[in-house]
C-alpha positions in Angstrom: 20.4 -1.4 -15.0 21.9 -3.4 -12.0 19.8 -4.3 -9.3 20.7 -3.0 -5.8 20.4 -4.6 -2.5 21.5 -1.9 0.4 18.2 -2.2 2.2 17.4 -3.8 5.6 14.3 -5.9 4.8 13.0 -8.1 7.7 11.5 -11.3 6.8 7.8 -11.1 6.7 6.3 -11.3 10.3 2.9 -9.8 9.0 -0.4 -11.3 10.1 -2.3 -11.0 7.5 -5.3 -11.3 10.4 -6.6 -10.0 13.3 -9.5 -10.8 15.9 -11.9 -10.3 18.6 -13.3 -12.7 21.3 -16.9 -12.8 21.4 -19.8 -11.7 19.3 -20.2 -8.2 18.7 -23.4 -6.9 20.3 -26.4 -5.5 17.9 -25.3 -2.0 18.6 -21.3 -2.6 18.1 -21.2 -1.6 14.6 -23.0 1.8 15.4 -20.9 2.5 18.6 -17.9 2.0 16.0 -19.2 4.4 13.3 -19.9 6.8 16.1 -16.2 6.7 16.8 -15.1 7.2 13.0 -17.4 10.1 12.8 -15.8 11.9 16.3 -12.6 11.4 14.4 -13.7 12.7 11.0 -15.0 15.7 12.9 -11.6 16.2 14.7 -9.8 15.8 11.3 -12.2 18.7 9.7 -11.4 21.0 12.5 -7.4 20.3 11.9 -7.6 20.8 8.5 -9.4 24.0 8.8 -6.8 25.5 11.4 -3.9 24.6 8.7 -5.9 26.5 6.3 -4.8 29.9 8.1 -1.0 28.9 8.0 1.2 31.1 5.6 1.7 29.1 2.6 4.6 27.7 1.4 6.3 28.2 -2.3 8.6 24.8 -3.9 10.1 27.2 -6.5 12.8 26.2 -9.5 11.9 22.1 -9.4 11.1 20.2 -12.0 7.7 18.7 -11.6 6.9 15.0 -12.2 3.3 15.1 -11.5 2.4 11.9 -11.8 -0.2 12.2 -14.3 2.1 10.7 -17.1 2.6 14.2 -18.7 6.3 14.8 -19.1 8.7 16.2 -16.4 8.1 20.4 -16.4 11.3 22.2 -15.4 11.7 25.4 -13.8 8.1 25.1 -12.0 6.7 26.2 -8.6 4.0 24.6 -6.5 2.3 26.3 -3.9 0.6 24.6 -1.2 -2.0 26.5 1.1 -3.0 24.3 4.1 -3.1 20.9 3.3 -3.9 21.4 -0.2 -2.1 22.2 -3.8 -3.1 25.6 -4.4 -1.4 26.2 -7.8 1.1 25.0 -9.9 3.2 27.3 -12.4 6.1 28.3 -14.4 8.6 29.9 -11.9 7.8 33.9 -12.5 5.0 33.8 -14.3 2.6 34.9 -11.5 3.5 36.7 -8.0 4.0 34.7 -4.8 1.9 35.3 -2.2 3.6 38.1 0.1 3.3 36.1 3.3 4.6 32.7 1.8 7.4 30.6 2.8 9.8 30.4 -0.1 11.8 27.1 -0.9 14.0 27.8 -3.8 14.9 23.9 -4.9 16.4 25.1 -8.1 17.7 21.4 -9.8 15.9 19.4 -7.7 12.8 17.3 -8.6 9.3 17.1 -7.2 7.0 13.5 -7.2 4.1 12.6 -5.5 4.1 11.0 -2.0 4.6 7.5 -2.4 2.5 4.8 -1.2 3.2 1.5 -0.1 0.6 -0.9 -0.6 1.6 -3.8 1.3 2.3 -3.2 5.0 1.8 -4.8 8.5 1.5 -2.5 11.4 -0.1 -4.1 14.1 0.8 -7.9 13.8 1.7 -8.0 17.4 1.3 -4.6 19.4 2.5 -6.2 22.6 5.8 -7.8 21.1 7.0 -6.9 17.7 4.7 -4.5 16.9 5.2 -2.1 20.4 3.9 1.6 19.9 7.6 2.4 19.9 8.6 0.3 17.1 6.1 0.9 14.9 6.2 4.7 15.4 9.8 4.3 14.4 9.2 2.5 11.2 6.4 5.1 10.1 8.7 8.0 10.9 11.5 6.2 8.8 9.0 5.6 6.1 7.4 9.5 5.9 11.3 10.9 5.6 11.9 8.1 3.2 9.2 9.4 0.9 6.2 7.2 2.0 3.3 9.3 2.7 0.7 6.6 2.6 0.4 2.9 3.3 -2.4 0.2 2.9 -2.2 -1.9 5.6 -3.0 -5.2 5.0 -5.0 -6.3 8.3 -3.6 -6.3 11.9 -5.4 -5.6 15.2 -7.6 -2.6 14.5 -7.5 -1.6 18.3 -3.8 -0.2 17.3 -4.6 0.8 13.6 -7.7 3.2 14.3 -5.2 4.7 16.9 -2.2 4.9 14.6 -4.7 6.2 11.6 -5.9 9.0 14.0 -2.4 10.0 15.3 -1.3 10.0 11.6 -4.0 12.2 10.4 -3.7 14.6 12.7 -0.1 14.7 12.4 0.6 13.7 16.3 3.4 11.4 14.8 5.1 11.5 11.9 3.6 9.0 9.9 2.3 8.3 6.3 -1.6 8.2 6.3 -2.9 4.7 6.8 -5.6 2.8 5.2 -6.5 -0.9 6.4 -8.5 -4.1 5.6 -10.8 -6.1 7.6 -10.0 -10.0 7.4 -12.2 -12.7 6.3 -10.9 -16.4 6.5 -12.1 -19.9 6.8 -12.3 -20.9 10.4 -9.0 -23.4 10.1 -7.0 -20.1 9.7 -7.6 -19.1 13.4 -5.6 -21.7 14.6 -2.5 -19.7 13.4 -0.7 -18.3 16.9 -0.2 -14.9 15.1 -4.0 -14.4 15.0 -4.0 -15.0 19.0 -0.9 -12.1 19.0 -3.1 -9.6 17.0 -6.1 -10.1 19.7 -4.6 -10.6 23.1 -7.4 -10.9 25.6 -9.8 -11.5 23.2 -11.1 -14.5 21.1 -9.5 -14.9 17.2 -11.9 -15.1 14.5 -15.3 -13.8 15.8 -15.1 -10.0 15.6 -15.7 -7.4 12.9 -12.2 -6.6 11.8 -11.2 -10.6 11.7 -13.9 -12.8 11.0 -14.1 -16.8 10.4 -16.9 -17.0 7.8 -18.2 -20.3 6.5 -21.6 -21.2 4.2 -23.5 -20.1 7.1 -22.2 -16.8 8.1 -24.6 -13.8 7.4 -22.2 -12.0 5.1 -24.4 -8.7 4.8 -24.1 -8.4 8.5 -20.6 -9.5 8.6 -19.5 -6.8 6.1 -21.6 -4.0 7.5 -19.8 -4.9 11.0 -16.2 -4.7 9.0 -17.0 -1.4 7.6 -18.3 0.0 10.8 -14.6 -0.6 11.7 -13.5 2.3 9.4 -11.8 0.0 6.9 -11.5 0.8 3.5 -11.6 -3.3 1.9 -12.0 -6.5 3.2 -9.2 -8.7 2.9 -9.5 -12.4 2.1 -6.6 -14.4 3.5 -6.9 -18.3 3.2 -9.5 -21.3 3.8 -12.0 -20.1 1.4 -13.6 -21.9 -1.6 -14.4 -19.6 -5.0 -18.0 -19.9 -4.2 -17.9 -18.3 -0.8 -15.2 -15.7 -2.2 -18.0 -14.8 -5.0 -20.6 -13.9 -2.7 -18.1 -12.0 -0.2 -17.2 -9.9 -3.2 -20.6 -9.1 -4.4 -21.6 -8.2 -0.5 -18.9 -6.0 -0.3 -19.1 -4.0 -3.6 -22.7 -3.4 -2.6 -21.5 -1.7 0.6 -18.8 0.0 -1.3 -15.7 -1.9 0.1 -13.1 -3.2 -1.9 -11.8 -6.9 -1.7 -8.2 -7.4 -1.6 -6.7 -11.0 -1.4 -4.0 -13.1 -1.6 -3.4 -14.4 -5.3 -4.6 -18.2 -4.1 -6.6 -19.0 -1.1 -6.8 -22.5 -0.9 -8.9 -24.3 -1.9 -9.8 -21.5 -4.2 -7.1 -21.2 -7.1 -5.6 -17.8 -8.5 -8.5 -18.0 -11.5 -11.2 -18.9 -9.2 -10.2 -15.2 -6.8 -9.6 -13.6 -9.9 -12.6 -14.6 -11.7 -14.9 -13.9 -8.2 -14.3 -10.2 -8.8 -11.0 -9.4 -6.3 -9.5 -5.8 -7.0 -6.1 -6.4 -5.9 -4.3 -9.7 -5.5 -0.9 -10.1 -3.8 2.0 -12.2 -3.8 3.7 -13.5 -7.2 4.5 -16.9 -5.9 0.9 -17.6 -5.2 0.0 -16.9 -8.8 2.8 -19.6 -9.7 0.3 -22.1 -8.7 -1.6 -21.2 -11.4 1.3 -22.3 -13.6 1.8 -26.2 -14.4 3.6 -28.2 -11.5 6.6 -29.4 -13.4 7.1 -26.3 -15.3 7.0 -24.5 -12.1 9.9 -27.0 -10.7 11.8 -26.3 -13.8 12.1 -22.5 -13.2 12.8 -22.8 -9.4 15.6 -25.4 -10.1 17.0 -23.6 -12.8 21.0 -22.6 -12.6 21.7 -18.8 -12.2 22.2 -17.1 -15.1 19.7 -19.6 -17.4 17.7 -18.0 -19.2 14.0 -19.4 -18.2 10.7 -19.1 -20.2 7.9 -18.1 -17.8 4.9 -18.5 -20.6 2.3 -21.1 -19.3 -1.1 -21.4 -20.1 -2.4 -21.8 -16.9 -1.0 -18.4 -15.8 -1.5 -17.0 -18.5 -5.2 -17.5 -18.5 -5.2 -15.9 -14.9 -3.2 -13.0 -16.2 -5.7 -12.4 -19.2 -8.7 -12.7 -16.4 -7.0 -10.1 -14.5 -7.2 -7.9 -17.7 -10.8 -8.6 -17.9 -11.8 -8.3 -14.5 -9.4 -5.3 -13.6 -7.9 -7.1 -11.2 -4.7 -5.1 -9.8 -1.6 -7.2 -9.1 1.4 -6.5 -6.1 3.9 -9.1 -6.8 5.7 -8.2 -3.3 9.0 -8.8 -5.3 11.3 -7.6 -2.3 10.0 -10.4 -0.3 11.9 -13.1 -1.9 15.3 -11.4 -2.2 16.8 -14.0 0.0 16.1 -16.7 -1.9 17.4 -16.7 -5.6 15.1 -19.4 -7.1 11.6 -17.7 -5.7 13.3 -14.3 -6.5 13.8 -15.1 -10.4 10.2 -16.9 -10.3 8.5 -13.5 -8.6 10.5 -11.4 -11.2 9.4 -13.5 -14.1 5.9 -13.6 -13.5 5.7 -10.0 -13.0 7.5 -9.5 -15.8 5.0 -11.8 -17.8 1.8 -9.7 -16.2 3.3 -6.6 -17.7 4.0 -7.8 -21.1 0.1 -8.5 -20.9 -1.1 -5.5 -19.5 -1.6 -6.1 -15.9 -1.9 -3.1 -13.7 0.9 -3.3 -11.1 1.5 -2.1 -7.9 4.3 -1.8 -5.1 3.9 -3.1 -1.7 6.8 -4.6 0.3 4.8 -6.8 3.4 7.9 -5.5 5.1 7.3 -1.6 5.7 11.4 -1.2 7.0 13.5 -1.3 9.8 12.5 -0.8 13.7 15.1 -1.8 15.2 17.2 1.4 15.8 17.0 4.8 15.1 19.4 4.7 12.3 17.4 6.5 9.7 17.5 3.6 7.1 15.3 4.3 4.0 11.9 2.3 3.8 11.7 -1.0 1.9 9.5 0.5 -1.1 12.7 1.9 -2.7 13.9 -1.5 -3.1 10.5 -2.8 -4.7 10.5 -0.2 -7.3 14.0 -1.0 -8.1 13.1 -4.7 -8.7 9.9 -3.9 -10.4 12.4 -2.1 -13.3 15.4 -4.6 -13.0 13.1 -7.8 -12.8 9.4 -6.8 -13.3 10.4 -5.0 -16.7 8.5 -1.8 -15.7 10.0 1.7 -16.8 10.8 3.9 -14.3 8.0 6.1 -14.9 5.8 2.9 -14.6 7.4 2.0 -11.6 6.8 5.5 -10.1 3.2 5.0 -11.1 2.7 1.8 -9.5 3.7 3.5 -6.2 1.7 6.6 -6.5 -1.2 7.1 -9.2 -2.3 3.5 -9.3 -2.2 2.8 -5.7 -4.4 5.8 -4.9 -6.9 4.4 -7.4 -7.2 1.1 -5.4 -7.3 2.8 -2.1 -10.5 5.1 -3.5 -8.6 8.4 -2.9 -7.7 9.2 -6.3 -9.4 12.3 -5.7 -7.1 13.6 -3.0 -3.4 12.0 -3.8 -1.7 10.1 -6.1 -0.8 12.8 -8.6 0.2 16.3 -8.2 -2.8 18.4 -9.0 -4.7 21.4 -7.9 -6.9 20.8 -5.0 -5.1 17.3 -4.1 -3.5 16.9 -0.6 0.1 18.5 -1.0 2.0 14.6 -0.3 5.0 15.8 -2.3 8.9 14.1 -2.2 11.6 16.3 -3.1 14.5 14.5 -4.7 18.0 15.5 -5.6 18.3 13.4 -8.7 15.7 12.6 -11.7 13.7 9.3 -11.0 12.8 8.8 -14.4 16.5 8.1 -15.4 17.3 5.9 -12.8 14.7 4.3 -10.8 17.0 4.2 -7.7 17.0 8.2 -7.6 14.1 7.6 -5.4 16.2 7.1 -2.9 17.6 10.7 -3.1 14.9 12.4 -0.8 15.8 15.8 0.6 12.1 16.5 1.9 8.7 15.4 2.0 5.4 17.2 2.3 2.9 15.3 3.9 -0.6 17.1 4.1 1.4 20.2 3.2 3.5 20.0 6.5 7.3 20.0 5.4 9.6 17.2 6.8 13.1 17.8 6.3 15.4 14.7 6.0 18.7 15.0 8.4 
């Protein structure tokens, strides 16, 4: 299958960091937790209200439920409120009289897609204004993306977006986000100041400069109080400090999402410290012998390359042993043929050895116009198949079932099963025949709410 390129992929502006200006007082985490409690109560009210709406029945579809089961033709999916109430063969049981019935014969239904690497609030006063961000999110949702993993931004904006997405006050995927920890040197990066306008970078719960003297128990507790699902480790960290942060984060039920190399920490040290997910294929390339890596990058187009490298293989083997998930973000390299080939080859080798791979873009999609362009996740799925060696079914799992697990949301999303959220994408063509058919989106349901693609 040829790799296609009909996607808008802006260069990654995404900061992988945010900050605050002054130390939060001892009751700061309590105030944040109180705010989150209020939001959770509001979402509970919204869910109860939605349960009273008439059910929706998708009739005649071929169901690709994301569990690994074979596609099931002539199926009905019954949706009540936010949840999947039933799945059954068409006509095998009566539909509720009050149901809204959509005859979708000949079409396919897959779980809602999850982009596992986006940046929504790097610069809320500039590139990521509310208007531009909402435009991105709307296009993503209408393109089949029902959840995203934000890899660190200005939590002041992220929390607002998360709340509005949850309550369907804006058309948007659900949003999970990280708090960021990095070494002090990172906070000279000007992007950190864009993300913390009016405050000072490096001293707040969701964007913390850490060192050997940091009270990690307190820092992790305050990060958790922001509503973050995980702590992202970014740069300027040692292997020892990474291990200490990871141990404390896991003790407090937060995941660790990390760049695959954190300088001075190597990829192997990041994995051995227990990171749950590592990002970016080019950073895993730092585990390779430098001469070998240079040969791969300089190889003429079309020349066969060997990616087998003892250093890289040792990291990939450790990832399997530690259950570390790999998020290669191949799409960000597509403007550089050498790095695109390197990223694809590393992903292919990881897949060969059995590493779990998830789909992320680092560039959710276009925000420059109202034109309904597809989100970049579809391009990433294409690249995972044509360069990374995944089958279409494996690529689909990389954007559905497996991301739900790393978000700790596997009980509610990632597959089409009774009781889970009704996050569904209706396609006119079968993505298991050609992964590019994920682009044939006709309608999307997110938490049971129907969005028709114009």
